[in-house]
C-alpha positions in Angstrom: -20.7 -16.9 -24.1 -18.1 -14.4 -23.0 -17.6 -15.1 -19.1 -18.5 -11.8 -18.1 -22.1 -11.6 -19.7 -23.2 -13.4 -16.4 -22.2 -9.9 -14.3 -24.0 -7.3 -13.9 -22.1 -4.8 -16.5 -22.6 -1.6 -18.9 -19.7 -2.7 -21.6 -20.9 -3.7 -24.9 -18.6 -5.9 -26.7 -19.8 -4.8 -29.8 -18.8 -1.1 -29.3 -15.7 0.6 -30.8 -13.1 1.7 -29.1 -12.0 5.4 -29.4 -8.3 5.8 -29.1 -7.1 8.5 -26.8 -3.7 9.9 -26.6 -2.0 10.6 -23.0 -1.9 13.6 -22.0 -0.2 15.3 -18.5 -2.2 13.1 -15.7 -3.4 10.3 -17.9 -4.5 8.1 -15.7 -7.2 11.1 -14.9 -7.4 13.2 -17.9 -8.2 10.1 -20.6 -9.2 7.1 -18.4 -10.5 5.7 -15.1 -8.7 4.9 -12.9 -9.5 3.9 -9.0 -7.4 4.6 -6.2 -7.1 4.6 -2.6 -5.3 7.4 -1.3 -3.3 8.0 1.4 -2.9 11.2 4.2 0.6 11.5 4.2 1.4 13.6 7.5 5.3 15.5 7.3 7.2 17.8 9.3 7.8 21.1 7.6 11.4 23.3 9.2 9.1 24.8 12.1 8.5 21.6 13.1 4.9 21.8 11.8 3.4 18.7 10.8 1.2 18.9 8.0 -1.3 16.4 6.0 -0.8 16.1 2.3 -3.8 13.8 0.6 -1.5 11.7 -2.1 -4.0 8.9 -4.6 -0.1 7.9 -6.1 1.2 5.8 -3.5 1.5 2.1 -4.5 3.2 -0.7 -2.5 6.6 -1.3 -4.5 9.2 -3.2 -2.5 7.3 -6.7 -1.1 9.1 -9.2 0.5 12.3 -8.3 2.4 12.4 -4.4 2.8 8.8 -3.5 2.3 8.3 0.2 0.9 6.1 2.0 -0.5 6.2 4.4 -4.1 5.0 8.0 -3.7 4.4 9.9 -6.9 4.3 13.8 -5.0 4.0 16.8 -6.8 7.9 18.6 -6.6 6.3 22.3 -5.3 4.1 20.3 -2.5 4.4 20.6 0.8 5.0 16.3 1.5 8.3 16.8 -1.4 9.1 20.0 0.4 9.8 18.5 3.5 10.5 14.8 2.4 13.8 16.9 0.4 14.7 18.3 4.0 14.5 15.2 5.9 11.2 15.1 7.1 9.6 10.9 7.5 6.3 10.3 6.9 3.3 9.0 8.2 0.6 7.6 5.8 -2.4 7.6 7.5 -5.6 6.0 6.1 -9.1 6.6 7.0 -12.4 5.2 6.3 -15.4 6.7 4.5 -17.2 9.5 6.0 -18.8 12.4 3.5 -18.1 15.1 5.3 -14.4 14.6 5.5 -14.4 14.4 1.2 -14.3 18.2 0.9 -11.9 18.9 3.7 -9.5 16.2 2.0 -9.9 18.6 -0.9 -9.1 21.5 0.5 -6.2 19.6 2.3 -4.5 19.1 -1.0 -5.1 22.3 -2.6 -1.4 23.5 -3.4 0.4 27.0 -2.4 -0.9 26.9 1.2 2.2 27.0 3.7 2.0 24.5 6.6 0.6 26.1 8.8 -1.9 28.0 6.9 -3.2 24.5 5.7 -3.4 23.1 9.1 -5.8 26.0 11.0 -8.2 25.3 9.0 -8.3 21.7 9.3 -10.9 19.4 11.1 -8.6 16.5 11.6 -6.7 16.3 14.9 -3.5 15.3 15.1 -1.3 12.9 18.1 2.0 11.7 18.4 3.1 7.8 17.3 2.6 5.1 19.4 5.9 3.7 18.6 8.7 4.2 21.1 11.5 4.9 18.1 9.0 7.9 17.2 7.5 9.4 20.1 10.4 12.1 20.4 11.8 12.5 16.9 11.3 15.9 15.7 11.6 14.6 12.2 8.7 12.1 12.7 5.4 13.7 11.9 2.0 13.5 14.0 -0.3 11.2 12.7 -4.2 11.5 12.6 -6.5 10.4 15.7 -8.9 9.7 12.5 -6.8 7.1 10.9 -7.9 3.1 11.5 -4.3 1.9 10.0 -0.7 4.4 9.6 2.2 3.1 7.9 5.1 4.6 9.5 7.8 5.2 7.0 11.5 6.6 6.3 12.9 7.7 2.7 15.2 4.8 1.4 18.0 7.1 0.1 18.9 4.6 -2.8 16.1 5.0 -5.3 16.4 7.5 -7.6 14.5 8.0 -10.9 14.4 11.3 -12.5 12.5 11.0 -15.9 13.5 14.3 -18.2 10.8 17.1 -18.0 10.0 19.8 -20.2 7.6 21.6 -17.5 8.8 23.7 -15.0 10.3 22.3 -12.1 7.3 23.3 -10.2 5.3 21.3 -12.5 7.0 18.1 -11.7 6.7 15.3 -9.8 8.9 13.4 -7.2 9.5 9.9 -7.1 9.7 8.7 -3.3 10.7 4.8 -2.3 9.1 5.0 1.7 10.5 1.7 3.6 7.8 1.2 6.0 9.4 1.0 9.3 5.5 -0.2 11.3 2.3 -0.9 10.1 -0.1 0.3 13.0 -4.2 -0.6 12.8 -6.7 0.2 15.8 -7.0 -3.0 18.2 -10.8 -3.5 16.7 -9.2 -3.9 12.9 -6.4 -5.9 13.5 -9.3 -8.5 14.6 -11.0 -7.7 11.2 -7.6 -8.1 9.3 -6.9 -11.5 11.1 -11.0 -13.0 11.0 -11.2 -11.5 7.4 -15.3 -11.4 8.3 -15.0 -7.8 7.8 -13.3 -4.7 5.9 -13.0 -0.8 6.5 -15.3 1.0 4.2 -12.5 2.9 2.5 -12.9 6.0 0.7 -12.0 5.6 -3.5 -10.5 8.5 -5.4 -11.1 8.7 -9.1 -8.9 11.9 -9.5 -9.7 15.7 -10.7 -11.8 16.2 -13.6 -12.6 19.5 -15.2 -15.6 21.5 -17.7 -15.8 24.8 -18.9 -16.3 26.2 -15.6 -16.3 23.3 -13.0 -12.9 22.0 -10.7 -13.7 18.8 -8.8 -12.6 15.7 -7.4 -14.4 12.4 -8.1 -15.0 10.1 -5.1 -16.4 6.6 -4.7 -17.2 4.4 -1.8 -17.6 0.6 -2.5 -19.9 -2.1 -1.7 -19.0 -4.9 1.3 -15.8 -6.7 0.0 -16.7 -11.0 -0.6 -14.4 -13.6 -0.9 -13.3 -15.3 -4.3 -11.8 -18.6 -3.5 -8.8 -19.9 -5.0 -8.8 -23.6 -6.2 -7.6 -26.5 -3.9 -4.4 -27.3 -4.8 -4.7 -31.5 -4.9 -1.7 -34.2 -4.4 0.1 -33.6 -7.9 0.7 -29.7 -7.1 2.0 -31.1 -3.1 4.5 -33.8 -4.7 5.8 -31.2 -6.9 6.6 -29.3 -4.2 8.7 -32.6 -2.6 10.4 -32.6 -5.2 11.7 -29.2 -6.0 11.9 -28.4 -2.0 14.7 -32.0 -1.7 16.7 -30.4 -4.5 17.4 -27.0 -2.9 19.7 -28.0 0.3 21.3 -31.0 0.9 21.4 -30.5 4.4 18.0 -29.9 4.8 14.8 -32.3 3.7 11.4 -32.5 3.4 8.8 -34.9 4.5 5.9 -35.4 1.9 3.5 -34.4 4.4 5.6 -31.1 5.1 4.7 -30.0 1.4 1.1 -30.5 1.4 0.8 -27.5 3.9 2.9 -25.2 1.7 0.5 -26.1 -1.2 -2.0 -23.0 -1.2 1.0 -21.5 -1.7 0.8 -19.2 -5.1 3.1 -21.4 -7.8 5.6 -18.4 -8.4 6.3 -17.4 -4.1 7.0 -20.9 -3.5 10.6 -21.1 -4.0 10.8 -17.7 -2.2 8.9 -19.8 0.5 10.9 -22.8 0.4 14.3 -20.5 0.8 12.6 -19.2 4.6 11.8 -22.5 5.9 15.6 -23.8 4.9 17.2 -20.9 6.6 15.1 -21.1 9.7 15.5 -24.9 9.5 19.3 -24.5 9.7 19.2 -21.9 12.3 17.9 -24.6 14.6 19.8 -27.5 13.5 16.8 -29.3 11.7 17.7 -31.7 9.2 14.5 -33.1 8.4 11.3 -30.4 7.8 8.1 -31.9 8.8 4.4 -30.5 8.8 4.3 -29.4 12.7 8.2 -27.0 11.3 6.3 -25.5 8.6 3.4 -24.3 10.9 5.7 -22.9 13.5 7.4 -21.3 10.9 3.8 -19.8 9.5 3.0 -19.0 13.1 6.3 -17.1 13.6 6.1 -15.5 10.5 2.2 -13.8 11.0 3.2 -12.5 14.6 
């Protein structure tokens, strides 16, 4: 019996696949690809903040210099503003069905920021971050957002694939460096406690039939945990062996490595390097479980 057979599903393994050839916007025109989305605010040349909903926003650089990949139509207000030097705020809102039509309206092309924002129901406010409050290139953020990524353009990233379509129909690819992550106080508690998750709308993108042009959205049910198998003593022993080969000036106790056994294997080497760096900065030559706990606590602040 297939493992998947224990779950509620509509997939029939005996049913044949139909082969589809990718075409423009393949993720929505020829497939089902559920996506969260960000309401991105940017500033135009007149100082007006506009909101552009974008589904194609993805975590990109995950560790040392966190960033988001943004794919945006070249003619959009968002891309136009970013090209002239605007910074960006990626605002995330909760599920509220009356907002969905407004979100679709904000994504409609051809309107100036002034025209678009004159009709919206969403209110804006200044960033609470001191470095951005009086920055003319930093946009206002959404009052209804529960979470905001405050971003600046990473000028080193460039991806320009060959395109035969007209320039306005092409995509721009942006690497947005995440400078601050803002969470409302109650959501920060939810993040720490992991007992409650925000109800975030999901987009299935643009679909159309003969006379219908529509965006499809979905809500989601309450998230639940699926636990990772508990690491055993053998894993801790392996970490201890690897850790004590990395730097001759910093050693690890076996107890300290037990605390590292829950880290997924692909990230253990990076975690060990971070602990060794911290140990050298503090003159520690023997890393014990208390020092590992201290490093973890500092990273989580």
